[in-house]
C-alpha positions in Angstrom: -3.3 -18.0 20.0 -4.7 -15.6 22.1 -2.6 -12.5 23.7 -0.4 -11.7 20.6 1.3 -8.6 20.6 1.7 -8.4 16.8 0.0 -10.3 13.8 1.6 -10.5 10.6 -1.2 -11.4 7.1 1.3 -13.1 4.4 -0.9 -13.5 1.0 0.6 -16.6 -0.5 0.0 -16.9 -4.5 3.1 -18.1 -7.0 5.7 -16.5 -4.8 8.0 -20.0 -4.5 11.4 -17.5 -5.2 10.6 -15.5 -2.3 8.3 -17.1 0.2 11.4 -18.3 2.4 13.4 -15.2 2.5 9.7 -13.2 3.6 8.8 -16.5 6.2 12.3 -16.5 7.4 12.3 -12.7 8.1 9.2 -13.2 10.8 11.3 -15.9 13.1 12.5 -14.3 16.0 15.2 -15.9 18.2 13.7 -14.0 21.6 11.6 -16.8 22.5 9.6 -14.8 24.2 9.3 -12.2 21.5 8.4 -14.8 19.2 5.4 -16.2 21.4 4.1 -12.6 21.2 3.8 -12.9 17.8 1.1 -14.3 15.1 1.8 -14.9 11.4 -1.3 -15.4 9.5 -0.6 -17.3 6.0 -3.3 -17.2 3.5 -2.8 -19.6 0.5 -4.4 -17.8 -1.6 -5.1 -21.1 -4.0 -1.7 -20.5 -5.8 -1.0 -23.4 -8.5 2.5 -24.0 -7.4 4.4 -25.4 -4.6 4.4 -21.8 -2.2 1.8 -23.2 -0.2 3.7 -25.9 0.8 6.4 -24.5 1.3 5.1 -22.0 4.2 3.0 -25.3 5.7 6.7 -26.2 7.0 6.9 -23.1 9.0 3.6 -24.1 10.6 4.5 -27.4 11.6 8.1 -25.9 13.1 6.5 -23.1 14.6 2.6 -24.0 15.4 2.6 -21.4 18.3 3.3 -18.4 15.7 2.5 -19.3 12.5 -1.3 -20.6 11.0 -2.2 -21.1 7.6 -5.3 -20.6 6.4 -6.2 -22.1 2.7 -8.8 -20.6 0.5 -10.2 -20.6 -3.1 -8.5 -17.7 -5.2 -10.2 -14.4 -5.0 -7.5 -11.9 -5.4 -4.8 -10.2 -3.1 -8.1 -8.2 -1.4 -9.5 -11.6 -0.5 -6.5 -12.8 1.6 -6.2 -9.4 3.1 -9.8 -9.8 3.9 -9.5 -13.2 5.4 -6.2 -12.1 7.3 -7.9 -8.9 8.8 -11.3 -10.9 10.3 -8.6 -13.4 11.9 -5.8 -11.3 13.1 -5.9 -12.1 17.4 -3.1 -9.5 18.0 -3.4 -6.4 19.5 -1.4 -4.7 16.3 -1.7 -5.9 13.0 0.8 -5.7 9.8 0.7 -6.4 6.3 3.3 -8.7 4.5 3.1 -9.0 0.6 5.2 -12.4 0.3 7.8 -11.2 -2.1 8.9 -8.2 0.8 10.6 -9.0 3.8 11.2 -7.5 7.3 14.1 -6.1 9.4 14.1 -5.4 12.8 10.9 -7.3 13.1 12.5 -8.1 17.0 12.9 -4.4 17.9 9.2 -3.5 16.6 8.4 -6.0 18.9 9.4 -4.2 21.7 8.8 -1.2 20.9 5.3 -2.2 20.4 5.3 -3.6 24.2 6.0 0.2 24.8 3.3 2.3 23.1 -0.5 2.2 23.2 -0.3 4.4 20.2 -2.9 3.9 17.2 -0.6 4.0 14.1 2.9 3.3 14.4 5.3 4.5 11.8 8.5 3.1 10.6 10.7 3.6 7.8 10.8 1.8 4.5 13.6 0.0 2.2 12.7 0.0 -1.9 14.8 -2.5 -3.5 14.6 -2.0 -6.7 15.5 -4.7 -9.0 15.8 -2.8 -12.4 18.6 -0.7 -10.7 19.8 -3.3 -8.7 19.8 -0.8 -5.6 18.3 0.5 -2.5 16.2 3.4 -2.3 15.8 4.5 1.5 12.0 6.1 2.4 12.5 7.9 5.2 9.6 9.5 7.3 9.2 13.0 7.2 10.8 15.0 9.9 9.0 14.0 12.9 9.5 13.6 16.7 10.7 10.3 17.0 9.8 7.6 20.2 6.9 10.5 21.2 3.7 9.1 21.5 1.6 12.2 19.5 -2.1 13.0 19.0 -3.3 12.4 15.5 -4.4 16.1 15.3 -0.2 16.3 15.1 -0.3 14.2 12.3 1.0 16.1 8.6 1.1 13.5 5.4 3.9 13.7 3.5 3.4 15.8 0.3 5.2 13.8 -2.1 3.5 10.8 -1.9 0.1 9.8 -1.0 0.5 7.0 1.2 1.4 8.0 4.1 -0.2 4.9 5.9 0.3 2.7 3.6 1.1 -0.9 4.9 5.0 -0.5 3.9 4.9 2.1 6.4 2.3 1.5 9.2 1.6 -0.8 11.8 -2.2 -0.4 12.8 -3.9 -1.5 16.1 -6.0 -3.8 15.3 -8.8 -2.3 17.0 -9.0 0.7 14.6 -9.3 -1.2 11.1 -11.0 -4.6 12.0 -14.3 -2.9 12.5 -14.1 -2.1 8.5 -14.0 -5.9 7.4 -14.1 -6.3 4.5 -12.5 -3.6 3.6 -10.4 -4.3 0.4 -11.7 -5.1 -2.5 -12.0 -8.4 -4.0 -10.6 -9.9 -7.0 -8.7 -6.7 -8.7 -5.5 -5.0 -8.5 -4.5 -1.9 -6.3 -6.4 -2.9 -3.7 -4.1 -2.1 -0.7 -5.2 1.5 -1.6 -8.1 1.4 1.1 -5.0 2.0 4.3 -4.8 5.6 2.6 -7.3 6.2 4.7 -9.6 3.6 6.8 -7.1 3.9 9.6 -7.3 7.5 10.0 -10.8 7.3 10.6 -10.7 6.0 14.4 -6.8 6.6 15.1 -6.3 8.9 17.9 -2.7 8.9 18.2 0.5 7.9 16.6 4.0 7.4 17.0 7.3 6.9 14.9 10.4 4.9 15.3 13.7 5.6 13.4 13.9 2.5 12.1 14.0 0.9 8.8 11.5 -2.7 9.0 9.8 -3.3 5.7 11.5 -4.2 3.0 9.3 -3.3 -0.5 10.5 -5.4 -3.6 10.2 -3.5 -6.9 10.4 -4.5 -10.5 10.1 -8.0 -10.4 8.0 -9.7 -13.4 4.2 -10.2 -13.0 4.3 -7.2 -10.4 1.0 -5.2 -9.7 2.9 -1.4 -10.1 5.3 -3.3 -13.3 4.5 -1.0 -16.1 3.6 -4.0 -18.4 1.5 -5.4 -15.4 -0.4 -1.8 -15.6 -1.2 -1.3 -19.5 -2.8 -4.7 -19.1 -4.7 -4.3 -16.0 -5.3 -0.6 -16.3 -8.9 -0.7 -15.7 -8.4 -1.9 -12.3 -7.4 1.6 -11.5 -11.2 2.5 -12.2 -12.6 -0.1 -10.1 -10.4 0.5 -6.8 -11.0 4.0 -7.6 -14.8 3.4 -7.1 -14.4 0.7 -4.3 -12.3 3.9 -2.8 -14.9 6.5 -3.3 -17.9 4.2 -2.4 -16.2 3.8 1.4 -15.1 7.3 1.3 -18.7 8.7 1.2 -19.8 5.9 3.6 -17.5 7.1 6.1 -18.0 11.1 6.5 -19.5 11.1 9.6 -16.2 11.5 11.7 -14.4 14.5 13.2 -13.6 17.3 11.4 -9.5 17.3 11.2 -9.4 13.2 10.2 -12.1 14.7 7.5 -9.5 16.9 6.6 -6.6 14.2 6.0 -9.3 12.0 4.5 -10.4 14.6 1.7 -6.4 15.2 0.9 -5.7 11.5 0.8 -8.6 11.0 -1.1 -7.7 13.9 -3.9 -3.8 12.8 -4.2 -5.1 9.3 -4.9 -7.5 10.5 -7.8 -4.9 12.3 -9.2 -2.5 9.6 -9.2 -4.8 7.3 -11.0 -5.5 10.2 -13.2 -1.4 9.8 -13.8 -1.6 6.5 -14.6 -4.5 6.1 -17.0 -3.4 9.3 -19.0 0.6 6.9 -18.9 -1.3 4.2 -20.8 -2.8 3.7 -24.3 -6.1 5.6 -25.6 -8.4 2.9 -24.7 -7.1 3.2 -21.3 -7.7 7.0 -21.2 -11.3 6.4 -22.0 -11.4 5.4 -18.1 -10.9 9.2 -17.3 -14.3 9.8 -17.8 -15.2 6.9 -15.5 -12.8 8.4 -13.1 -14.4 11.9 -13.0 -17.8 11.1 -12.3 -16.5 8.6 -9.4 -14.4 11.2 -8.0 -15.6 14.3 -8.7 -15.0 16.6 -5.7 -11.7 15.8 -5.3 -10.9 15.7 -8.9 -12.6 19.3 -8.7 -9.9 20.4 -6.3 -7.0 20.2 -9.2 -10.1 22.2 -12.2 -7.9 24.9 -12.5 -4.7 22.6 -13.2 -3.9 22.6 -17.2 -4.2 18.8 -17.7 -7.8 18.8 -16.4 -8.9 21.7 -18.1 -7.8 20.6 -21.8 -9.3 17.2 -20.6 -12.8 19.1 -20.1 -12.2 20.9 -23.1 -10.8 19.3 -25.8 -12.1 15.9 -27.4 -10.7 12.6 -26.1 -8.6 12.2 -29.5 -7.0 15.2 -29.3 -6.5 15.4 -26.0 -4.8 12.3 -26.1 -2.6 12.8 -29.1 -1.6 16.4 -27.4 -0.7 14.6 -24.3 1.2 12.2 -25.8 3.3 14.7 -27.8 4.1 17.3 -24.9 5.3 14.1 -23.1 7.7 13.4 -26.4 8.8 16.7 -25.9 9.5 16.7 -22.5 11.6 13.5 -22.6 13.5 15.0 -25.6 13.8 18.5 -24.2 15.3 16.2 -21.3 17.8 14.1 -23.2 19.4 17.5 -24.7 20.0 19.0 -21.4 21.2 15.5 -20.2 24.0 15.6 -23.3 24.9 18.7 -23.2 25.2 18.3 -19.3 27.6 15.2 -20.7 29.5 17.1 -23.1 30.6 19.9 -20.4 
């Protein structure tokens, strides 16, 4: 499958209700564009019929789809396999409960550009609200290749280069293989910093590409899952920081971007831990040891000052009480507004 323009990596594990919609979104009516597309399906030892369902696409479109079967190793291990095997000039990751739109338009754009990072919009499909939430790129110059020195991280979230928003030139991240942590959740956070190390240029296109399903049962970002697997945040942060520490010899601008992404990521993990149980909050000490430099940026925040000053049981009780008061204040304000 040489001379491919784009490789899409799709990990498969227990996704029978979703896999057809996902892979159907990778089928193009334009035969020329289809011939330039590579879809690598990685069967991560799924126990259900997902792998057999996805294998049908290999039979129907052997020039585009191929399937790699492996023992279960987790989401990150499947992505590592796909990253190693990718032959396309560009690379995307697509989770098998999500789907793409406008893939044909992206392929046409990729044929015209040589930018290292290609950004597109995102739709968040909120199952629990039965609604669609557009996630639009921050204001930028569309259709113009720009030097990475013009790239500005969006201040409201820490994942500007996450796989939902970004298509990567394969050559800038394939050398990091194996990039993703295995047998833990939240492995995709590596994409918050890895693409910025080697990227020299970027381009933005004004179109929605990725459709991110949020709220299905058992999803890694669901509250129940986070509560059960909260220690994975510490493991993921440790892997993240080891990677960060081993790639310091980069130019000053890239270091500035990566430092900011890393700091925002650490604070996000801190927030996830403090939202959970007392036992989960014990992980804050480990996180502080793993990420001292980046959390030091926030030393003057009330949250971190109290954590360092108070015994953990008192800090936990205070945090929970403050959260309950804030919720009550919001509720009173909401009721008052409804009565007006």
